[in-house]
N, C-alpha and C positions, 0 to 999 in steps of 0.2 A: 684314645679316641674311639668312640662307639661306631658301630657299623653305619648307622644313618649319617653320622658326621663324615665318615670316610666316603660314603656314596655321594653326599652333597659336594664334598671337596673335589672328588674326581669329576663329577658332573660339571662343576664350575671350570675346572682346568680344561676339560674337553671342549666345552662351549667356547673357549677362547682360541682354540686352534682354527687355522684357516680350513675351509671346506675340504680341500684336497687332502690335507693331513688327517683330518677326522675320518674321511671316507676310506683312506688307506688302512687306518687302524680298524675301522669297522669291518672292512672286507677281510683283512687278515684274521681277525677274531673268528668270523663265521667260517672262513675257509679252513682254519685250524680245527674248529669243532667238527665241521663236516668231514674233514679228512680223518680225524680220530674216530668218529662214529663208523665210517666206512672201514677203517683198519680193524677196529674191534670186531665188527660183524664178519668181515672176511676171514680173520684169523679163527674166529669161533666156528664158522662154517667149514673151513679147511680142517680144523681139528676133528670135527665129527666124521670126516671121511678118512682120517689118518688111522693107521693101525700100529700100535694101539692108540686110543684116544687119551686125552688127559696129559699129553706130553708137552714138549716145548712150545707148540703152537698155542695151546691153552694158556700157558704161562705168559706168552707174549700178549695174548688177548687180555689177560688180567692187568697187565702193565698199561695197555691202552685204555682200559676202563679206569684205572687209577689216574691217568693223565686227564681224562674227561672230568672226573670228579674234582681234581685239583683246579682245573680251569673254571668249573662251576662255582668254586669258592670265591672267584674273582667277582668284583662288582661291575665289571665291564658289560657282561651280558644284560644286566638289568638296565644299564644306561644306554647302550648302543641300540 
């Protein structure tokens, strides 16, 4: 299945949900993304103040960035 087919299929499925379920999914998606952005930024900022820098906080920042990138691969953001 191509990406446009997946997107269209997902769009059709979501359009059949009742408004409350759709809204819960939408809110959860955006809350997750907002939370991950905040987490990544906070960890990066904390790492710049740590002595030495480039340690566990930066590693956790990179994991949060990977999570953001993984969610961006989802078609939900395009649809919601």
